[in-house]
N, CA, C and O of each residue as an XYZ file, in Angstrom:
940
protein
N     -11.813    126.545    238.492
C     -11.205    126.331    239.749
C     -10.476    124.377    239.941
O     -11.073    123.310    239.792
N      -9.427    124.581    240.208
C      -9.059    123.538    239.985
C      -9.045    122.657    240.953
O      -8.920    123.205    242.048
N      -9.147    121.156    241.012
C      -9.549    120.512    242.324
C      -8.686    119.675    242.558
O      -8.330    119.414    241.409
N      -7.941    118.912    243.358
C      -7.159    117.581    243.196
C      -7.919    116.475    242.786
O      -8.893    116.172    243.475
N      -7.667    115.865    241.856
C      -8.132    114.817    241.056
C      -6.967    113.935    241.209
O      -5.770    114.180    241.059
N      -8.059    112.000    241.800
C      -7.029    111.396    241.816
C      -8.218    109.888    240.757
O      -9.406    109.583    240.865
N      -7.220    109.414    239.960
C      -8.064    108.305    239.410
C      -7.595    106.874    239.813
O      -6.505    106.435    239.447
N      -8.254    106.341    240.396
C      -8.460    104.972    241.005
C      -9.017    104.129    239.767
O      -9.977    104.207    239.000
N      -7.807    103.193    239.987
C      -7.683    102.055    238.485
C      -7.518    100.233    239.111
O      -6.479     99.666    239.449
N      -8.639     99.793    239.094
C      -8.799     98.237    239.922
C      -8.256     97.587    238.575
O      -8.402     97.756    237.365
N      -7.318     96.481    239.719
C      -6.750     95.423    238.336
C      -6.723     94.236    238.902
O      -6.356     94.053    240.063
N      -7.049     93.486    238.243
C      -7.222     92.146    238.713
C      -6.442     91.412    237.330
O      -6.849     91.596    236.183
N      -5.422     90.676    237.624
C      -4.918     89.841    236.031
C      -4.580     91.133    234.804
O      -5.382     90.972    233.883
N      -3.904     92.007    234.604
C      -3.950     92.932    233.281
C      -3.295     93.231    233.255
O      -3.167     94.450    233.363
N      -1.859     92.104    233.028
C      -0.861     92.344    232.974
C      -0.893     92.669    231.434
O      -0.266     93.680    231.117
N      -1.669     91.814    230.193
C      -1.484     92.525    229.097
C      -1.912     93.756    228.755
O      -1.657     94.249    227.656
N      -2.882     94.596    230.047
C      -3.338     95.788    229.377
C      -2.959     97.263    230.555
O      -3.348     98.429    230.478
N      -2.201     96.692    231.425
C      -2.155     97.663    232.244
C      -0.891     98.842    231.494
O      -1.087    100.057    231.487
N      -0.138     98.453    231.144
C       0.585     99.780    230.811
C       0.185    100.677    229.660
O       0.439    101.880    229.593
N      -0.865     99.522    228.219
C      -1.077    100.688    227.757
C      -2.756    101.614    228.236
O      -3.438    102.349    227.522
N      -2.950    101.250    229.484
C      -3.832    101.991    230.373
C      -3.333    103.326    230.898
O      -3.902    104.416    230.961
N      -2.181    102.963    231.237
C      -1.240    103.880    232.126
C      -1.022    104.921    231.207
O      -1.304    106.109    231.361
N      -0.428    104.305    230.114
C      -0.081    105.480    229.057
C      -0.669    106.067    228.556
O      -0.327    107.207    228.243
N      -2.003    105.471    228.209
C      -3.130    106.845    227.589
C      -3.201    107.631    229.113
O      -2.826    108.790    228.938
N      -3.537    107.401    230.477
C      -3.958    108.281    231.688
C      -2.774    109.082    231.182
O      -2.982    110.128    230.567
N      -1.234    108.539    231.464
C      -0.469    109.626    231.861
C       0.099    110.813    230.385
O       0.717    111.873    230.477
N      -0.359    110.172    229.262
C      -0.105    110.678    227.876
C      -1.595    111.951    228.230
O      -1.296    113.131    228.416
N      -2.983    111.542    228.273
C      -4.202    112.341    228.132
C      -4.134    113.326    228.998
O      -4.363    114.495    228.689
N      -3.765    112.881    230.323
C      -4.650    113.667    231.800
C      -3.470    113.302    231.802
O      -3.380    112.116    231.485
N      -2.056    114.013    232.119
C      -1.151    114.257    232.945
C      -1.035    115.072    233.966
O       0.020    115.205    234.588
N      -2.600    115.976    234.350
C      -2.302    116.670    235.054
C      -3.180    116.191    236.733
O      -3.432    116.886    237.717
N      -3.487    114.488    236.395
C      -4.324    114.184    237.456
C      -3.200    113.131    237.878
O      -2.211    112.740    237.259
N      -3.711    112.792    239.201
C      -2.870    112.004    239.681
C      -3.345    110.321    239.530
O      -4.467    110.306    239.022
N      -2.844    108.899    239.810
C      -3.675    107.676    239.560
C      -3.347    106.885    240.377
O      -2.389    107.335    241.006
N      -3.767    105.501    240.858
C      -3.103    104.710    242.012
C      -3.802    103.358    241.439
O      -5.000    103.101    241.323
N      -2.716    102.622    241.136
C      -3.463    100.870    240.773
C      -3.957    100.124    241.339
O      -3.198     99.163    241.217
N      -4.928     99.755    242.063
C      -5.123     98.738    242.868
C      -5.149     97.399    242.225
O      -5.933     96.881    241.429
N      -4.085     97.000    242.793
C      -3.552     95.330    242.372
C      -4.271     94.448    243.319
O      -3.694     94.615    244.393
N      -5.081     93.731    243.452
C      -6.046     92.775    243.956
C      -5.166     91.240    243.940
O      -5.829     90.302    243.497
N      -4.333     91.051    244.200
C      -3.266     89.979    244.402
C      -3.369     89.626    242.773
O      -3.819     88.491    242.616
N      -3.234     89.932    242.216
C      -3.150     89.447    240.840
C      -2.958     87.996    240.633
O      -2.874     87.455    241.735
N      -2.844     87.051    239.551
C      -2.060     85.411    239.998
C      -0.761     85.921    238.598
O       0.203     85.156    238.542
N      -0.755     87.267    237.437
C       0.163     86.669    236.358
C       1.134     87.863    237.184
O       1.413     87.824    238.382
N       1.591     88.995    236.135
C       2.662     89.721    236.083
C       2.374     91.093    236.116
O       3.027     91.994    235.591
N       1.125     91.197    236.913
C       0.945     92.648    236.902
C       1.329     93.894    237.716
O       1.271     95.095    237.453
N       1.846     93.032    239.064
C       2.892     93.427    239.832
C       3.829     93.900    239.697
O       4.315     94.898    240.228
N       4.339     92.962    238.671
C       5.839     92.670    238.228
C       6.152     94.090    237.083
O       7.248     94.635    236.956
N       4.853     94.479    236.326
C       4.638     95.501    235.456
C       4.859     96.743    236.184
O       5.572     97.714    235.930
N       4.109     96.488    237.112
C       4.165     98.259    238.154
C       5.392     98.549    238.544
O       5.820     99.689    238.367
N       6.124     97.626    239.106
C       6.680     97.537    240.027
C       8.273     97.875    238.836
O       9.227     98.620    239.059
N       8.045     97.131    237.812
C       9.340     97.761    237.139
C       9.042     99.390    236.342
O       9.810    100.331    236.139
N       7.812     99.227    236.078
C       7.777    100.614    235.336
C       7.398    102.303    236.286
O       7.115    103.403    235.810
N       7.576    101.802    237.962
C       7.385    102.765    238.580
C       6.065    103.198    238.830
O       5.984    104.225    239.504
N       5.328    102.834    238.569
C       3.946    102.797    238.799
C       3.461    103.298    240.152
O       3.955    102.823    241.174
N       2.421    104.333    240.214
C       1.556    104.259    241.624
C       0.778    103.054    241.675
O      -0.049    102.569    240.903
N       1.276    102.677    242.833
C       0.111    101.318    243.124
C       0.199    100.537    244.269
O       1.215    100.289    244.919
N      -0.856    100.196    244.453
C      -1.006     99.497    245.936
C      -1.577     97.804    245.760
O      -2.737     97.712    245.357
N      -0.884     96.577    246.017
C      -1.323     95.591    246.355
C      -1.449     94.664    247.591
O      -0.952     94.882    248.696
N      -2.047     93.803    247.296
C      -3.034     93.340    248.281
C      -2.714     91.761    248.139
O      -3.117     91.141    247.155
N      -1.716     90.930    249.518
C      -1.675     89.656    249.254
C      -2.491     88.450    249.302
O      -2.154     87.313    249.634
N      -3.956     89.020    248.798
C      -4.996     88.237    249.274
C      -6.117     88.987    248.640
O      -6.418     90.122    249.010
N      -6.933     88.146    247.376
C      -8.230     88.706    246.791
C      -8.935     89.557    247.823
O      -8.818     89.234    249.005
N      -9.602     90.533    247.515
C     -10.546     91.122    248.268
C     -11.646     91.177    247.320
O     -12.830     91.057    247.632
N     -11.192     91.365    246.130
C     -12.872     91.754    245.068
C     -12.980     93.045    244.926
O     -12.757     93.886    245.797
N     -13.390     93.265    243.612
C     -13.554     94.258    243.197
C     -14.462     95.844    244.132
O     -14.357     97.017    243.773
N     -15.267     95.328    245.318
C     -15.698     96.282    245.748
C     -14.309     96.567    247.013
O     -14.079     97.687    247.469
N     -13.618     95.471    247.358
C     -13.321     95.937    248.361
C     -11.937     97.242    247.849
O     -11.595     98.283    248.409
N     -11.398     96.523    246.474
C     -10.104     97.218    246.095
C     -10.390     98.451    245.703
O      -9.411     99.197    245.675
N     -12.396     99.366    245.084
C     -12.360    100.257    245.509
C     -12.639    101.358    246.091
O     -12.497    102.508    245.674
N     -13.228    100.805    247.524
C     -13.165    100.776    248.668
C     -11.637    101.765    249.395
O     -11.497    102.759    250.107
N     -10.668    100.705    248.651
C      -9.098    100.664    249.319
C      -8.716    101.906    248.405
O      -7.924    102.697    248.915
N      -9.195    102.198    247.058
C      -8.653    103.460    246.477
C      -9.178    104.725    247.188
O      -8.417    105.656    247.451
N     -10.651    104.744    247.530
C     -11.242    105.698    248.280
C     -10.535    106.029    249.580
O     -10.092    107.163    249.766
N     -10.429    105.145    250.411
C      -9.662    105.800    251.626
C      -8.110    105.885    250.963
O      -7.251    106.066    251.826
N      -7.780    105.821    250.062
C      -6.596    106.254    249.702
C      -6.369    107.764    249.521
O      -5.499    108.545    249.906
N      -7.844    107.904    248.551
C      -8.141    109.227    248.030
C      -8.470    110.028    249.075
O      -7.971    111.152    249.034
N      -9.145    109.781    249.970
C      -9.325    110.357    251.285
C      -8.623    110.590    252.243
O      -8.920    111.380    253.140
N      -7.377    109.787    252.161
C      -5.952    109.971    253.160
C      -5.550    111.202    252.405
O      -5.316    112.210    253.073
N      -5.460    111.244    251.365
C      -4.169    112.109    250.677
C      -4.956    113.491    250.222
O      -4.508    114.387    249.507
N      -6.036    113.419    250.738
C      -7.112    114.960    250.338
C      -7.295    115.115    248.866
O      -6.684    115.968    248.224
N      -8.108    114.314    248.365
C      -8.394    114.458    247.140
C      -9.497    114.884    246.962
O     -10.296    114.563    247.841
N     -10.076    115.810    245.747
C     -11.643    116.179    246.359
C     -12.108    115.742    245.064
O     -13.063    116.490    244.854
N     -12.004    115.026    244.144
C     -12.449    114.368    243.352
C     -11.750    112.860    243.006
O     -10.644    112.882    242.466
N     -12.232    111.853    243.239
C     -12.105    110.739    242.382
C     -12.511    110.271    241.371
O     -13.730    110.154    241.241
N     -11.693    109.881    240.402
C     -12.521    109.061    239.348
C     -12.505    107.244    239.097
O     -11.334    106.866    239.079
N     -12.982    106.684    239.006
C     -13.090    104.995    238.652
C     -12.246    104.996    237.429
O     -12.302    105.944    236.645
N     -11.607    104.161    237.267
C     -11.410    103.840    235.832
C     -10.721    102.562    235.504
O      -9.625    102.304    236.002
N     -11.364    101.698    234.628
C     -10.887    100.249    234.950
C      -9.879     99.847    234.627
O      -9.772    100.715    233.761
N      -8.631     99.075    234.476
C      -7.770     98.623    233.789
C      -7.993     97.790    232.577
O      -7.017     97.310    232.002
N      -9.094     97.599    232.182
C      -8.897     96.356    231.037
C      -8.449     97.206    229.750
O      -8.008     96.716    228.711
N      -8.606     98.302    229.960
C      -8.607     99.300    228.449
C      -9.267     99.844    227.540
O      -8.946    100.289    226.438
N     -11.142     99.711    228.613
C     -12.150    100.005    228.042
C     -12.986    101.507    228.006
O     -13.909    102.028    227.380
N     -12.072    101.826    229.059
C     -12.250    103.097    229.113
C     -11.795    104.214    228.430
O     -10.804    103.674    227.940
N     -11.758    105.135    228.096
C     -10.907    106.268    227.552
C     -10.605    107.651    227.950
O     -11.358    108.609    227.774
N      -9.329    107.684    228.554
C      -9.516    109.206    229.331
C      -9.759    109.886    229.017
O     -10.299    110.697    229.770
N      -9.541    110.289    227.221
C     -10.111    111.582    227.214
C     -11.238    112.302    227.169
O     -11.543    113.404    226.712
N     -12.197    110.816    228.160
C     -13.520    111.490    228.291
C     -13.957    111.521    230.346
O     -14.960    111.316    231.030
N     -12.501    111.902    230.594
C     -12.124    112.162    232.605
C     -13.121    113.632    232.697
O     -13.882    114.084    233.553
N     -12.702    114.049    231.447
C     -12.668    115.632    231.556
C     -14.215    116.174    231.556
O     -14.525    117.352    231.735
N     -14.995    115.251    231.357
C     -16.554    114.983    230.982
C     -17.459    114.393    232.212
O     -18.548    114.568    232.758
N     -16.537    113.752    232.268
C     -17.120    112.754    233.775
C     -17.122    114.135    235.076
O     -18.127    114.404    235.734
N     -15.923    114.789    235.208
C     -15.710    115.370    236.648
C     -16.369    116.443    236.274
O     -16.740    117.056    237.274
N     -16.747    117.050    235.109
C     -17.129    118.504    234.724
C     -18.764    119.130    235.646
O     -19.047    120.225    236.133
N     -19.439    117.973    235.558
C     -21.002    118.327    236.325
C     -20.139    118.591    238.240
O     -20.610    119.443    238.994
N     -19.185    117.896    238.575
C     -18.485    117.722    240.099
C     -17.822    119.506    239.841
O     -17.930    120.309    240.769
N     -17.401    119.776    238.978
C     -16.441    120.538    238.816
C     -17.368    122.265    239.158
O     -16.852    123.332    239.492
N     -18.076    122.113    239.040
C     -19.608    123.180    238.643
C     -20.449    123.062    239.933
O     -21.127    123.944    240.459
N     -20.292    121.986    240.268
C     -21.232    121.849    241.774
C     -22.338    121.751    241.416
O     -23.276    122.405    241.874
N     -22.427    120.649    240.258
C     -24.239    120.224    239.997
C     -24.311    119.445    240.259
O     -25.482    119.264    240.594
N     -23.306    117.958    240.488
C     -23.911    117.045    241.053
C     -22.553    116.129    242.026
O     -21.403    116.461    242.316
N     -23.117    115.259    242.223
C     -21.813    114.649    243.552
C     -21.200    113.810    242.953
O     -19.972    113.837    243.042
N     -21.886    112.725    242.096
C     -21.536    111.555    241.221
C     -22.093    111.694    239.980
O     -23.246    112.047    239.735
N     -20.930    111.299    238.938
C     -20.974    111.580    237.114
C     -20.970    110.298    237.325
O     -20.499    109.738    238.314
N     -21.685    109.614    236.065
C     -21.630    108.332    235.596
C     -21.683    108.613    234.196
O     -22.551    109.019    233.423
N     -20.183    108.185    234.088
C     -19.892    107.701    232.036
C     -20.699    106.718    231.934
O     -20.627    105.741    232.680
N     -21.892    106.894    230.658
C     -23.071    106.357    230.272
C     -22.440    105.719    228.511
O     -21.930    106.492    227.701
N     -22.618    104.338    228.264
C     -22.297    104.319    226.724
C     -23.434    104.046    226.312
O     -23.523    103.514    225.206
N     -24.921    104.400    227.267
C     -26.147    104.465    226.257
C     -26.618    106.084    225.795
O     -27.119    106.392    224.714
N     -26.433    106.625    226.468
C     -26.945    108.080    226.420
C     -27.225    108.099    224.718
O     -28.336    108.301    224.228
N     -25.798    107.810    223.823
C     -25.516    108.449    222.547
C     -25.287    107.142    221.777
O     -25.124    107.185    220.557
N     -25.269    105.970    222.453
C     -25.297    104.579    221.954
C     -24.512    104.215    221.028
O     -24.776    103.344    220.199
N     -23.230    105.011    221.112
C     -21.577    105.157    220.538
C     -20.718    103.495    221.019
O     -21.041    102.671    221.875
N     -19.895    103.510    220.333
C     -18.683    102.545    220.749
C     -19.322    101.226    221.224
O     -20.518    100.955    221.113
N     -18.501    100.546    221.692
C     -18.787     99.020    222.191
C     -20.351     99.138    223.189
O     -20.480    100.104    223.942
N     -21.259     98.265    223.109
C     -22.632     98.273    223.881
C     -22.840     97.341    224.135
O     -23.993     96.962    223.932
N     -21.932     96.465    224.689
C     -21.674     95.297    225.252
C     -22.517     93.978    224.171
O     -22.580     93.986    222.942
N     -22.954     93.173    224.911
C     -23.960     91.944    224.258
C     -24.961     92.198    224.918
O     -25.011     92.587    226.085
N     -26.403     91.839    223.684
C     -27.091     91.599    223.786
C     -28.119     91.142    225.473
O     -28.976     91.808    226.053
N     -27.584     89.878    225.783
C     -27.883     89.202    227.016
C     -27.574     90.301    228.295
O     -28.178     90.516    229.345
N     -26.177     90.966    227.615
C     -25.998     91.738    228.990
C     -26.704     93.324    229.169
O     -27.005     94.024    230.135
N     -26.785     93.464    227.676
C     -27.915     95.028    227.323
C     -29.416     94.756    228.265
O     -30.082     95.581    228.890
N     -29.625     93.325    228.089
C     -31.000     93.015    228.833
C     -31.071     93.083    230.135
O     -31.975     93.765    230.618
N     -30.213     92.452    230.934
C     -29.710     92.709    232.130
C     -29.239     93.540    232.386
O     -28.889     93.314    233.544
N     -28.899     94.534    232.118
C     -28.620     96.087    232.382
C     -29.424     97.013    232.434
O     -29.072     98.160    232.712
N     -31.167     96.532    232.066
C     -31.902     97.626    231.351
C     -32.830     97.365    232.806
O     -33.565     98.209    233.318
N     -32.526     95.643    233.436
C     -33.715     95.374    234.383
C     -33.361     95.897    235.668
O     -34.093     96.356    236.545
N     -31.738     95.708    235.626
C     -31.406     96.870    236.823
C     -31.804     98.087    237.140
O     -32.267     98.474    238.213
N     -31.500     99.003    235.629
C     -31.483    100.198    235.826
C     -33.302    100.260    236.617
O     -33.698    100.773    237.664
N     -33.873     99.649    235.759
C     -35.620     99.720    236.337
C     -35.409     99.489    237.977
O     -36.022    100.218    238.757
N     -34.506     98.432    238.473
C     -34.837     98.194    239.622
C     -33.893     99.017    240.793
O     -33.976     98.941    242.019
N     -33.042     99.764    240.018
C     -32.446    100.832    240.274
C     -33.418    101.939    240.913
O     -33.418    102.590    241.958
N     -34.120    101.855    239.957
C     -34.786    103.417    239.607
C     -36.138    103.145    241.197
O     -36.449    103.774    242.208
N     -36.475    102.053    240.635
C     -37.774    101.784    241.777
C     -36.939    101.751    243.330
O     -37.645    102.282    244.188
N     -36.210    101.477    243.627
C     -35.018    101.369    244.475
C     -35.200    102.644    245.519
O     -35.656    102.898    246.634
N     -34.424    103.375    244.220
C     -33.787    104.838    244.615
C     -34.344    106.068    244.015
O     -33.910    107.188    244.283
N     -35.420    105.810    243.107
C     -35.566    106.649    242.553
C     -34.398    107.495    241.272
O     -34.700    108.374    240.465
N     -33.362    106.984    241.444
C     -32.189    107.220    240.380
C     -32.380    106.545    239.173
O     -32.383    105.328    238.987
N     -32.573    107.658    238.189
C     -32.806    107.615    237.380
C     -31.410    107.118    235.883
O     -30.938    108.047    235.227
N     -31.157    106.288    235.713
C     -29.633    105.561    235.323
C     -29.701    104.907    234.293
O     -30.844    104.454    234.228
N     -28.927    104.506    233.177
C     -29.338    103.598    232.165
C     -27.954    103.096    232.347
O     -27.841    101.933    231.958
N     -26.810    103.647    232.846
C     -25.904    102.199    232.519
C     -25.377    102.032    233.988
O     -24.229    102.163    234.415
N     -26.793    101.635    234.785
C     -26.076    101.550    235.798
C     -24.847    100.319    236.155
O     -25.034     99.928    237.307
N     -24.056     99.846    235.719
C     -23.262     99.239    235.827
C     -22.038     99.358    235.544
O     -21.400     98.383    235.941
N     -21.392    100.168    235.001
C     -20.577    101.183    234.207
C     -19.258    101.518    235.310
O     -19.398    101.948    236.455
N     -18.265    101.269    234.788
C     -17.823    101.211    236.484
C     -16.755    102.573    236.269
O     -15.872    102.791    237.099
N     -16.978    103.576    234.885
C     -16.137    104.385    234.575
C     -17.597    106.065    235.362
O     -18.614    106.648    234.987
N     -16.543    106.045    236.673
C     -17.720    107.175    237.525
C     -16.733    108.365    238.306
O     -15.586    108.164    238.706
N     -17.143    109.053    238.360
C     -16.527    110.304    239.349
C     -17.350    110.631    240.692
O     -18.575    110.624    240.813
N     -16.238    110.961    241.820
C     -17.466    111.235    242.903
C     -16.356    112.555    243.674
O     -15.146    112.780    243.641
N     -17.496    113.170    244.302
C     -17.110    114.571    244.886
C     -16.083    114.140    246.150
O     -15.366    113.146    246.265
N     -16.279    115.190    246.979
C     -14.839    114.553    248.598
C     -15.901    114.267    248.912
O     -15.749    113.110    249.301
N     -17.312    114.600    249.071
C     -17.945    114.193    250.179
C     -18.762    112.746    250.131
O     -19.613    112.439    250.966
N     -18.276    111.733    248.777
C     -19.126    111.024    248.444
C     -17.395    110.048    248.285
O     -17.399    108.885    247.879
N     -16.394    110.595    248.582
C     -14.919    110.081    248.506
C     -14.670    108.952    249.763
O     -14.173    107.828    249.830
N     -15.475    110.164    250.979
C     -15.597    109.902    252.569
C     -16.409    109.174    252.793
O     -16.089    108.439    253.727
N     -17.566    108.934    252.314
C     -18.692    108.325    252.209
C     -18.668    106.525    251.581
O     -19.425    105.600    251.876
N     -17.575    106.555    250.713
C     -17.276    105.155    250.012
C     -15.972    104.917    250.476
O     -15.554    103.818    250.111
N     -15.134    105.615    251.202
C     -14.390    105.009    251.652
C     -14.778    104.415    252.985
O     -13.968    103.665    253.530
N     -16.002    104.687    253.598
C     -15.928    104.289    254.765
C     -17.121    102.630    254.510
O     -17.079    101.623    255.218
N     -18.147    102.894    253.185
C     -18.805    101.769    253.295
C     -18.601    101.525    251.396
O     -18.610    102.426    250.557
N     -18.449    100.205    251.174
C     -18.589    100.372    250.148
C     -18.804     99.196    249.499
O     -18.027     98.348    249.937
N     -19.847     98.575    248.252
C     -20.770     97.351    248.467
C     -19.309     96.431    247.475
O     -18.417     96.792    246.708
N     -19.675     95.403    247.945
C     -18.108     94.472    247.913
C     -18.840     93.856    246.196
O     -19.372     94.573    245.349
N     -18.657     92.587    246.138
C     -19.438     91.715    244.707
C     -19.622     92.656    243.915
O     -19.867     93.697    244.526
N     -19.615     92.787    242.617
C     -20.070     93.537    241.639
C     -21.420     95.043    242.402
O     -22.616     95.187    242.655
N     -20.023     95.851    242.456
C     -20.917     96.819    243.358
C     -21.564     98.192    242.955
O     -22.173     99.005    243.650
N     -21.148     98.207    241.215
C     -22.232     99.312    240.687
C     -23.488    100.004    240.638
O     -23.717    101.207    240.504
N     -24.600     98.590    240.830
C     -25.333     99.671    241.077
C     -25.995     99.332    242.241
O     -27.008     99.940    242.586
N     -25.481     98.337    242.941
C     -25.529     98.964    244.366
C     -24.992    100.445    244.990
O     -25.677    101.103    245.774
N     -23.976    100.760    244.626
C     -23.396    101.999    245.103
C     -23.929    103.184    244.671
O     -23.784    104.198    245.354
N     -24.755    103.207    243.229
C     -25.927    103.930    243.057
C     -26.866    104.117    243.866
O     -27.259    105.241    244.178
N     -27.308    103.121    244.276
C     -28.533    102.995    245.154
C     -28.461    103.310    246.763
O     -29.525    103.333    247.382
N     -27.577    103.484    247.254
C     -26.364    103.487    248.639
C     -26.810    104.742    248.818
O     -27.527    105.268    249.669
N     -25.805    105.430    247.085
C     -25.800    107.309    247.352
C     -26.910    107.954    247.118
O     -27.118    109.113    247.478
N     -27.878    107.071    246.352
C     -28.862    107.747    246.006
C     -29.699    108.047    247.157
O     -30.136    109.189    247.298
N     -30.089    106.683    248.394
C     -30.672    107.144    249.445
C     -30.073    107.982    250.240
O     -30.602    108.706    251.083
N     -28.388    107.835    249.835
C     -27.932    108.704    250.960
C     -28.061    110.345    251.005
O     -27.717    111.073    251.937
N     -28.785    110.822    249.459
C     -28.869    112.298    249.053
C     -28.100    112.855    248.288
O     -27.899    114.063    248.412
N     -27.455    112.088    247.270
C     -26.429    112.177    246.388
C     -27.291    112.510    245.129
O     -28.125    111.775    244.601
N     -26.833    114.061    244.669
C     -27.086    114.005    243.401
C     -26.563    113.411    242.071
O     -25.341    113.275    242.005
N     -27.142    113.117    241.233
C     -26.281    111.777    240.310
C     -27.061    112.174    238.860
O     -28.257    112.379    238.652
N     -25.772    112.203    237.841
C     -26.142    112.077    236.558
C     -24.919    111.110    235.560
O     -23.778    110.870    235.956
N     -25.481    110.669    234.243
C     -24.626    110.541    233.732
C     -24.370    111.464    232.703
O     -25.156    112.401    232.567
N     -23.368    111.353    231.930
C     -22.771    111.768    230.739
C     -22.290    110.928    229.448
O     -21.674    109.936    229.839
N     -22.350    110.978    228.283
C     -22.376    109.990    227.223
C     -20.815    110.171    227.086
O     -20.203    111.236    227.022
N     -20.266    108.772    227.052
C     -18.737    108.066    227.058
C     -18.781    106.774    225.903
O     -19.625    105.878    225.917
N     -17.956    106.873    225.169
C     -17.499    105.712    224.351
C     -16.554    104.781    224.945
O     -15.423    105.081    225.328
N     -17.065    103.690    224.992
C     -16.057    102.914    225.594
C     -15.242    101.682    224.383
O     -15.394    101.646    223.162
N     -14.832    101.251    224.800
C     -14.118    100.002    223.664
C     -13.939     98.421    224.878
O     -13.635     98.299    226.064
N     -14.381     97.308    223.594
C     -14.017     96.183    223.373
C     -12.969     95.922    224.371
O     -12.153     96.807    224.629
N     -12.920     94.606    225.040
C     -11.868     94.420    226.062
C     -10.914     93.644    225.222
O     -11.247     92.509    224.879
N      -9.719     94.149    224.838
C      -8.836     93.899    223.289
C      -8.150     92.538    224.226
O      -8.305     91.386    223.822
N      -7.651     92.739    225.062
C      -7.002     91.341    225.558
C      -6.921     90.648    227.221
O      -6.592     91.167    228.288
N      -7.187     89.836    227.019
C      -7.789     89.201    228.690
C      -8.650     88.845    228.448
O      -9.127     88.860    227.314
N      -9.449     88.137    230.011
C     -11.318     87.848    229.920
C     -11.681     88.463    230.908
O     -11.080     88.645    231.967
N     -13.004     88.911    230.480
C     -13.650     89.268    231.737
C     -14.305     88.474    232.769
O     -14.707     87.363    232.426
N     -14.470     88.824    233.887
C     -14.424     87.713    235.401
C     -16.076     87.127    235.448
O     -16.397     86.270    236.271
N     -17.095     87.725    234.427
C     -17.950     87.601    234.290
C     -18.695     86.877    232.932
O     -19.318     87.339    231.976
N     -18.271     85.390    233.385
C     -19.109     84.629    231.929
C     -20.436     84.440    231.862
O     -21.003     85.526    231.986
N     -21.263     83.457    231.706
C     -22.681     83.267    231.231
C     -22.897     82.718    232.551
O     -23.876     83.195    233.125
N     -22.227     81.824    233.195
C     -22.850     81.050    234.383
C     -22.565     82.521    235.373
O     -23.459     82.947    236.105
N     -21.637     82.987    235.305
C     -21.585     84.055    236.408
C     -22.863     85.711    236.235
O     -23.213     86.512    237.101
N     -23.117     85.652    235.181
C     -23.907     86.187    234.845
C     -24.834     86.249    235.219
O     -25.303     87.251    235.758
N     -25.563     84.871    235.003
C     -26.637     84.907    236.132
C     -26.855     85.023    237.615
O     -27.884     85.321    238.221
N     -25.437     84.667    238.147
C     -25.586     84.956    239.340
C     -25.312     86.145    239.782
O     -25.593     86.619    240.882
N     -24.586     86.769    238.641
C     -24.378     88.567    238.885
C     -25.446     89.074    238.892
O     -25.450     89.935    239.771
N     -26.816     88.992    238.153
C     -28.170     89.484    238.334
C     -28.828     89.071    239.510
O     -29.364     89.892    240.255
N     -28.829     87.760    239.750
C     -29.569     87.285    241.080
C     -29.267     88.163    242.280
O     -30.006     88.992    242.812
N     -27.538     87.673    242.720
C     -26.730     88.969    243.511
C     -27.254     89.989    243.844
O     -27.876     90.287    244.864
N     -26.833     90.882    242.406
C     -27.168     91.851    242.800
C     -28.407     92.787    242.706
O     -28.540     93.917    243.174
N     -29.153     92.147    242.090
C     -30.513     92.561    242.249
C     -31.211     92.548    243.576
O     -32.171     93.305    243.722
N     -30.676     91.454    244.955
C     -31.003     91.125    246.351
C     -30.186     92.129    246.675
O     -30.904     93.125    246.772
N     -29.056     92.414    246.898
C     -28.399     93.551    247.049
C     -28.388     94.762    247.405
O     -27.959     95.333    248.407
N     -29.275     95.342    245.824
C     -30.243     96.381    245.846
C     -31.661     97.074    246.655
O     -32.052     98.205    246.943
N     -32.244     95.377    246.849
C     -33.409     94.925    247.152
C     -33.403     95.358    248.641
O     -34.085     96.245    249.153
N     -32.274     94.351    249.367
C     -31.875     94.502    250.674
C     -31.461     95.987    251.401
O     -31.685     96.378    252.547
N     -30.554     96.854    249.924
C     -29.795     98.220    250.339
C     -31.048     98.961    250.868
O     -31.040     99.615    251.911
N     -32.184     98.798    250.021
C     -33.138     99.955    249.992
C     -34.429     99.644    251.395
O     -34.942    100.545    252.059
N     -34.712     98.143    251.552
C     -35.131     97.050    253.158
C     -34.470     98.259    254.384
O     -35.218     98.902    255.121
N     -33.093     98.374    254.399
C     -32.459     98.280    255.137
C     -32.549     99.572    255.261
O     -32.834     99.748    256.446
N     -32.460    100.777    254.637
C     -32.019    102.133    254.547
C     -33.164    102.541    255.054
O     -33.177    103.334    255.996
N     -34.748    101.859    254.277
C     -35.949    102.407    254.983
C     -36.291    102.172    256.473
O     -36.983    102.909    257.177
N     -35.599    100.849    256.882
C     -35.902    101.136    258.587
C     -35.210    102.053    259.149
O     -35.744    102.623    260.101
N     -33.752    102.496    258.717
C     -32.962    103.414    259.656
C     -33.879    104.998    259.012
O     -33.779    106.016    259.697
N     -34.626    105.031    257.838
C     -35.378    106.084    258.081
C     -36.800    105.862    258.943
O     -37.528    106.823    259.190
């Protein structure tokens, strides 16, 4: 059964990557729509989007990755998409795996599917320091929600129509991926992982340096715990 699919591409200062990302998407998955969320990039990201007549939304002030993704989900909800796929704008995600990521949703087996680089341990695996942090967050996510997810920080994921509406209403803000899993799981979502191969960023710089990695761990850990405690009070 065919479903209307939207690929959400968050982009902040991705002028060196965005053309390659959109070219890959339109060549490998022409059957799906996409929307670029340009989060007040300071480089020529918006200029490139405009020159190439890409489908994009741009913000005049920076709202962060969580706000950008929420905007993408609101767009998907308003335009009646049945599946939304998060696909980073830095070139690390391969559109060839989009069909694998959405298949469990098409079959009605899961509400949210996460593309995981750790199931088969192929392709870019991130640094050892970050892998240790991800393992810690994976355990914390399990303790707080019961979701057994290895690649909790993966930005390559798909959700069904119910969770398009859920995330359009509320989506975690800073470094949102692990908290978004906990929030959805506590709401009753069925979540799984499928193996994907990711690439290392070839152009530009990640927003998370060594100092911000420490902040990331503290911020996300606190947010996950607060999410759990808040949900418990509501229950």
